[in-house]
C-alpha positions in Angstrom: 0.0 0.0 0.0 1.3 3.5 -0.8 2.7 5.5 2.1 0.0 8.1 3.0 -1.0 10.1 6.0 -4.1 7.8 6.3 -1.8 5.1 7.8 -1.7 6.9 11.1 -5.6 6.8 11.4 -6.0 3.3 13.1 -3.6 4.0 16.0 -5.1 7.5 16.4 -8.6 6.0 16.5 -7.6 3.4 19.0 -5.9 5.8 21.4 -8.6 8.5 21.2 -11.3 5.9 21.8 -9.4 4.2 24.7 -8.9 7.5 26.4 -12.5 8.6 25.8 -14.4 5.4 26.6 -11.8 3.8 28.9 -12.6 0.5 27.1 -9.3 -0.8 25.8 -10.5 -4.0 24.2 -13.2 -2.4 22.1 -11.0 0.5 21.2 -8.3 -1.9 19.9 -10.9 -3.9 17.9 -12.3 -0.8 16.3 -8.8 0.5 15.5 -7.8 -2.8 13.9 -11.0 -2.9 11.9 -10.5 0.6 10.6 -7.0 -0.3 9.5 -8.2 -3.4 7.7 -11.0 -1.4 6.0 -8.4 1.1 4.8 -6.2 -1.6 3.4 -9.0 -3.4 1.5 -10.5 -0.2 0.2 -13.7 -0.5 2.2 -14.5 -4.1 1.3 -16.1 -5.3 4.5 -15.7 -9.1 4.0 -12.1 -8.8 2.8 -11.3 -6.5 5.8 -12.6 -9.2 8.2 -10.4 -11.8 6.5 -7.4 -9.4 6.5 -7.9 -8.6 10.2 -7.7 -12.2 11.3 -4.9 -13.0 8.8 -2.8 -10.3 10.5 -3.8 -11.7 13.9 -2.8 -15.2 12.9 0.6 -13.9 11.6 1.4 -11.7 14.6 0.1 -14.0 17.4 1.7 -17.0 15.7 5.0 -15.1 15.5 4.8 -14.2 19.2 3.5 -17.6 20.5 6.6 -18.1 22.7 5.8 -14.8 24.5 2.3 -16.1 25.2 3.6 -19.4 26.4 6.0 -17.6 28.7 3.2 -15.5 30.2 1.1 -18.6 30.8 4.0 -20.5 32.5 4.9 -17.4 34.5 1.2 -17.1 35.6 1.3 -20.7 36.8 4.6 -20.0 38.7 3.0 -17.0 40.3 0.0 -19.0 41.3 2.1 -21.8 42.7 4.3 -19.4 44.7 1.2 -17.7 46.1 -0.5 -21.0 46.9 2.6 -22.3 48.6 2.3 -19.5 51.2 5.8 -18.2 50.4 4.4 -14.8 49.3 2.5 -14.6 52.6 5.7 -15.5 54.5 7.6 -12.8 52.6 4.8 -10.3 53.3 5.0 -11.1 57.0 8.8 -10.6 57.0 8.5 -7.4 55.0 5.9 -6.1 57.5 8.5 -6.6 60.3 11.4 -5.1 58.4 9.7 -2.3 56.4 8.4 0.5 58.4 6.6 2.8 56.0 5.4 3.6 52.5 8.8 5.0 51.5 10.7 1.9 52.4 8.2 -0.3 50.7 8.3 1.7 47.5 12.1 1.9 47.5 12.3 -1.9 47.9 9.9 -2.3 45.0 12.1 0.0 42.8 15.2 -1.9 43.8 13.6 -5.2 42.9 12.6 -3.8 39.6 16.2 -2.6 38.9 17.6 -6.0 39.8 15.3 -7.8 37.4 16.8 -6.4 34.2 16.6 -9.5 32.0 13.2 -8.7 30.4 10.5 -6.1 30.9 7.6 -8.7 30.7 9.3 -10.8 33.4 10.0 -7.6 35.4 6.5 -6.3 35.4 4.8 -9.5 36.5 7.4 -10.6 39.0 7.8 -7.3 40.8 4.0 -6.9 41.0 3.4 -10.3 42.3 6.2 -10.1 45.0 5.6 -6.6 46.1 1.8 -6.1 45.8 1.0 -7.7 49.1 3.6 -5.5 50.8 2.5 -2.3 49.2 -1.2 -3.1 49.9 -0.3 -3.6 53.6 1.0 0.0 53.7 -1.9 1.2 51.6 0.2 2.4 48.7 -2.0 3.3 45.7 -1.9 0.6 43.1 -1.5 3.3 40.5 1.7 4.3 42.2 2.8 0.7 42.3 2.1 0.4 38.6 4.2 3.5 37.9 7.1 2.2 39.9 6.9 -1.1 38.1 6.7 0.5 34.6 9.5 3.0 35.4 11.9 0.2 36.3 11.0 -2.2 33.5 11.8 -0.8 30.1 14.2 1.9 31.3 16.3 -0.7 33.1 16.2 -3.2 30.2 17.2 -0.6 27.6 20.4 0.3 29.5 21.3 -3.2 30.6 23.8 -4.9 28.2 22.5 -8.3 29.3 18.8 -8.2 28.4 16.3 -9.1 25.7 16.2 -5.5 24.7 19.9 -5.3 24.0 19.4 -8.3 21.6 16.5 -6.6 19.9 18.4 -3.3 19.4 21.4 -5.2 18.0 19.2 -7.1 15.6 17.5 -3.9 14.3 20.5 -2.9 12.1 20.3 -4.0 8.5 22.1 -7.2 7.6 24.5 -5.3 5.3 25.4 -2.7 8.0 29.2 -2.2 8.5 28.8 -1.5 12.2 28.3 -4.0 14.9 24.8 -3.7 16.5 25.8 -4.7 20.0 28.7 -2.4 20.0 26.5 0.5 18.9 24.0 -0.4 21.7 26.8 -0.2 24.3 27.8 3.2 23.0 24.2 4.6 23.4 23.8 3.6 27.1 25.2 6.8 28.6 23.1 9.0 26.3 19.8 7.2 26.7 18.4 10.2 28.5 14.8 9.1 29.1 15.9 5.9 30.8 18.4 7.6 33.2 16.2 10.6 34.0 13.0 8.5 34.6 14.9 6.3 37.1 16.2 9.3 38.9 12.8 11.1 38.8 11.1 8.0 40.1 13.4 7.7 43.1 12.9 11.4 43.8 9.1 11.1 43.8 9.3 8.0 46.1 11.7 9.7 48.5 9.8 13.0 48.8 6.2 11.7 48.4 5.4 14.7 46.3 3.1 13.2 43.8 1.3 15.7 41.5 -1.3 16.0 38.7 -3.5 12.9 38.3 -1.1 10.7 40.3 -1.4 13.2 43.2 -5.2 13.0 43.1 -5.1 9.2 42.9 -2.7 8.9 45.8 -4.8 11.4 47.9 -8.0 9.5 47.2 -6.3 6.2 48.0 -5.0 7.6 51.3 -8.6 8.4 52.3 -10.1 5.1 51.0 -7.8 2.3 49.8 -9.1 1.2 46.4 -8.8 -2.1 44.7 -10.5 -2.4 41.2 -13.6 -4.5 41.3 -12.2 -7.1 38.8 -9.3 -7.7 41.2 -11.5 -7.7 44.3 -13.3 -10.6 42.7 -9.9 -12.3 42.0 -8.9 -11.8 45.6 -12.2 -13.3 46.8 -11.8 -16.2 44.5 -8.3 -16.8 45.8 -9.4 -16.7 49.4 -12.3 -19.1 48.7 -9.9 -21.4 46.8 -7.6 -21.5 49.8 -10.5 -22.4 52.1 -11.3 -25.3 49.9 -7.9 -26.5 48.9 -5.9 -25.1 51.8 -2.8 -22.9 51.8 0.8 -24.1 51.8 3.4 -23.8 54.5 6.1 -22.2 52.3 8.9 -20.1 53.6 10.7 -17.1 52.1 13.2 -19.5 50.5 10.3 -21.0 48.6 9.8 -17.6 47.0 13.5 -16.7 46.4 14.7 -20.0 44.9 12.2 -20.2 42.1 12.9 -16.5 41.2 16.7 -17.1 41.3 16.4 -20.2 39.1 14.0 -18.3 36.7 16.5 -15.5 36.3 19.5 -17.8 35.9 17.7 -20.1 33.5 16.5 -17.1 31.3 20.1 -15.8 31.2 21.4 -19.2 30.3 18.6 -19.6 27.7 19.8 -16.4 26.0 23.4 -17.6 25.9 22.3 -21.0 24.6 20.0 -19.7 21.8 22.7 -17.2 21.0 25.2 -20.0 20.3 27.5 -20.0 23.4 28.0 -23.7 22.9 29.1 -23.1 19.3 32.1 -21.1 20.3 30.6 -17.6 20.3 31.6 -15.1 23.0 29.2 -14.0 25.7 28.7 -10.6 24.0 28.0 -12.3 20.6 25.7 -14.8 22.2 23.6 -12.1 23.9 23.6 -10.1 20.7 22.3 -13.1 18.6 20.0 -14.8 21.0 16.3 -15.5 20.5 14.9 -13.8 23.6 11.3 -15.2 23.3 12.6 -18.8 23.1 15.0 -18.1 25.9 12.2 -16.9 28.2 10.1 -20.0 27.4 13.1 -22.2 28.1 14.0 -20.4 31.3 10.4 -20.3 32.6 9.8 -24.0 31.9 13.0 -24.9 33.8 11.9 -22.8 36.7 8.4 -24.4 36.5 10.0 -27.9 36.8 12.3 -26.8 39.5 9.4 -25.3 41.5 7.5 -28.6 41.3 10.5 -30.5 42.5 11.1 -28.0 45.3 7.5 -28.0 46.6 6.1 -31.5 46.1 8.6 -33.8 47.8 8.6 -31.4 50.9 4.8 -31.3 50.8 4.9 -27.5 50.7 1.7 -27.9 48.7 -0.1 -31.1 47.6 -0.1 -32.5 44.0 -3.7 -31.4 43.7 -2.9 -27.8 44.8 0.0 -27.7 42.3 -2.2 -28.8 39.4 -4.9 -26.4 40.4 -2.4 -23.6 39.8 -2.4 -24.4 36.0 -5.9 -23.0 35.4 -5.5 -20.3 38.1 -2.3 -19.0 36.4 -3.7 -19.2 32.9 -6.9 -17.4 34.0 -4.8 -14.6 35.7 -3.0 -14.0 32.4 -6.0 -14.0 30.1 -6.7 -10.2 30.2 -3.0 -9.4 29.5 -2.8 -12.0 26.7 -6.0 -10.7 25.1 -4.8 -7.1 25.1 -1.4 -8.2 23.8 -2.9 -10.1 20.9 -5.0 -7.1 19.9 -2.1 -4.7 20.3 0.2 -7.0 18.2 -2.6 -7.1 15.5 -2.8 -3.3 15.4 0.9 -3.2 15.0 0.7 -5.7 12.2 -2.0 -3.7 10.4 0.3 -0.7 10.6 3.4 -2.7 9.3 5.0 -2.3 5.8 3.0 -5.3 4.6 -0.3 -3.4 5.0 -0.6 0.3 5.8 3.2 0.9 6.1 3.0 3.5 8.9 6.8 3.1 9.4 7.5 3.8 5.8 5.4 7.0 6.0 7.1 8.1 9.1 10.5 7.3 7.6 9.7 9.3 4.5 8.7 12.3 6.6 11.9 12.0 8.7 14.2 11.6 5.7 12.6 14.6 3.9 13.0 16.8 6.9 16.4 15.7 8.1 18.4 18.2 6.1 19.6 20.1 9.1 22.1 17.7 10.8 22.1 19.6 14.1 18.4 18.8 14.6 18.7 15.1 14.0 18.8 13.9 17.6 15.7 15.9 18.7 13.9 14.9 15.5 14.6 11.2 16.1 13.5 11.6 19.7 10.2 13.2 18.9 9.4 10.9 16.0 10.2 7.9 18.2 7.9 9.1 20.9 5.1 9.7 18.5 5.6 6.3 16.7 5.8 4.3 19.9 2.8 6.1 21.4 0.8 5.4 18.2 1.8 1.8 17.8 2.3 0.8 21.4 5.6 -1.0 20.6 9.1 0.3 21.4 10.8 -2.6 19.7 8.9 -1.9 16.5 9.8 1.8 16.8 13.5 1.4 17.0 13.2 -1.5 14.5 11.8 1.1 12.0 13.9 4.2 13.0 17.4 2.7 13.6 17.9 1.7 9.9 16.6 5.2 8.9 19.2 6.8 11.3 21.9 4.6 9.8 20.8 5.6 6.2 20.6 9.4 7.0 23.7 9.8 9.1 25.9 7.0 7.8 28.8 5.3 9.6 31.4 7.9 8.9 30.0 10.2 11.7 29.9 7.6 14.4 29.4 10.2 17.2 26.2 11.6 15.6 25.0 8.2 14.7 25.3 7.1 18.4 23.4 10.2 19.5 20.6 9.6 16.9 20.2 5.9 17.9 20.3 6.9 21.6 17.6 9.5 21.0 15.5 6.8 19.1 15.8 4.3 21.9 15.0 7.0 24.5 12.0 8.2 22.6 10.8 4.7 22.0 10.7 4.0 25.7 9.0 7.3 26.5 6.3 6.8 23.9 5.9 3.2 25.0 5.3 4.5 28.6 2.7 7.0 27.5 0.8 4.7 25.2 -2.4 2.9 26.5 -1.8 0.1 23.9 1.8 -0.7 24.9 2.4 -4.2 26.0 4.7 -3.1 28.8 2.2 -0.6 30.1 -0.5 -3.3 30.0 1.7 -5.7 31.9 2.6 -3.1 34.5 -1.1 -2.6 35.1 -1.6 -6.4 35.3 1.4 -6.7 37.7 0.0 -4.0 40.0 -3.6 -5.2 39.5 -4.9 -1.7 38.9 -7.3 -0.5 36.2 -5.2 -0.1 33.0 -6.3 3.4 32.0 -5.9 4.6 35.5 -2.3 3.6 35.3 -1.9 5.4 31.9 -3.5 8.6 33.0 -1.6 8.8 36.3 1.8 8.0 34.7 1.4 10.4 31.7 2.3 13.7 33.5 5.5 12.1 34.8 6.4 10.8 31.3 5.8 14.3 29.8 7.9 15.9 32.6 10.9 13.7 31.9 10.4 13.8 28.1 10.6 17.6 28.0 13.9 17.5 29.9 15.2 14.9 27.5 14.2 16.9 24.5 16.2 19.9 25.7 19.1 17.6 26.3 18.9 16.2 22.7 18.7 19.7 21.3 22.0 20.5 23.1 23.3 17.1 21.7 22.6 18.2 18.2 24.0 21.7 18.5 27.2 20.7 20.2 27.6 17.1 18.8 28.6 16.2 22.4 26.5 13.7 24.2 27.9 14.4 27.6 26.9 18.1 27.4 23.4 17.0 26.5 23.3 14.6 29.4 24.4 17.3 31.8 21.8 19.7 30.4 19.0 17.2 30.7 19.9 16.4 34.3 20.2 20.1 35.0 16.6 20.6 33.7 15.4 17.7 35.8 17.0 19.2 38.9 15.2 22.5 38.2 11.9 20.6 37.8 12.5 18.7 41.0 13.2 21.9 43.0 10.0 23.4 41.6 8.0 20.3 42.6 9.6 20.6 46.1 8.5 24.2 46.3 5.0 23.9 44.9 3.7 20.4 45.6 2.8 19.3 49.1 3.7 15.8 50.4 0.8 13.5 49.7 2.4 10.0 50.0 5.1 9.5 52.6 
């Protein structure tokens, strides 16, 4: 299909409807249907076939992620049923003495789990939600902390699925090594660094503002759990009465998580060819992260069964009951992910070619080299926000940056790629159809659009500071000056918050 401005219509329809109606599923379905109608020239029957053909292609291509989510859901259910989460919560209640400590511990756990953002969102939410609930921390605040330590940590961690995705985004005929380029962008990924610092500042001071401030204030007056998750909690309690709860210890929580992380790391090395003589760096750069996560999660699943059953932490019947419980817990996230992937597929170069249109706009307006870093940052934010995928965004824009800048000016290329990665994460954070945002909501068990609306002001605050930093990057061709400028802007913002915003969550 020819590259036209109409290609941006489906994601725009989806986002506007989602924000207006607060019904994510129907908004995604309408957005996908509008894209299929555009592609087929208004042929209703062909558009239906096209819609499900895209879904088959995208969901089939991501089936390993779906299997990983199901296995992770089963693991979470088994750990919860074992009583290990309860034991951890009781320990945390003795050790942690306030909202600040609980939030800081949540953030630290999110930083430690840098392997993959999906794993990060669900694991941190599962482990810390009982603790944050005990201290009546708003679930919207928990979702923000989870989201702010998922993608931002993964995008600056050399050992992560994101590093592999960035490295594989370069064209096959590129003369520069993708993993080496990724390493060079780490110091200049302004959004990731600034969001982490800003999150810690907000936690430490308790000065939440805008929609988050109102949410936290309302939560302080009346602790709120969304009705759909109240039902889940009631079902869990009823299930425990019927089947009984386990006698797990904190070790029964820690060991499965340690094995899961170690197995996922080994899976990345294995699929990357570590046994074929490749170096660790090359193995991570060439790994299949989806297959690695499935392999790691299955190893952890088997380990957990062997850890629990012989010791009678839970019975065989309780362990098997976790299969349907874990799958059921993941159904909302899986459904939204399938729809979000389908929307992304409709916008791909095979159909509406949104990336091609954006690339043409960037190329035609990239004549002023000094403006390239801020241009790539803004385009990446817009594209990630519209499509809900940061991986797709830098998959589209990194080859464009390479084509526009070339490999001769390696410094400018590094800044443009860093700006692209930074913008992709920022747009992904702001988008209501982003898979990471969806999973952060699922991990915190809060209403999805409540998480989006409360996180958005924080995303915009950090993004403005980053934009100023990338403007300095372009003007000076010096990434360190841009980094210093962005941090300087953020410090000014934090001082203004301290002067104007009262403490609402401390």
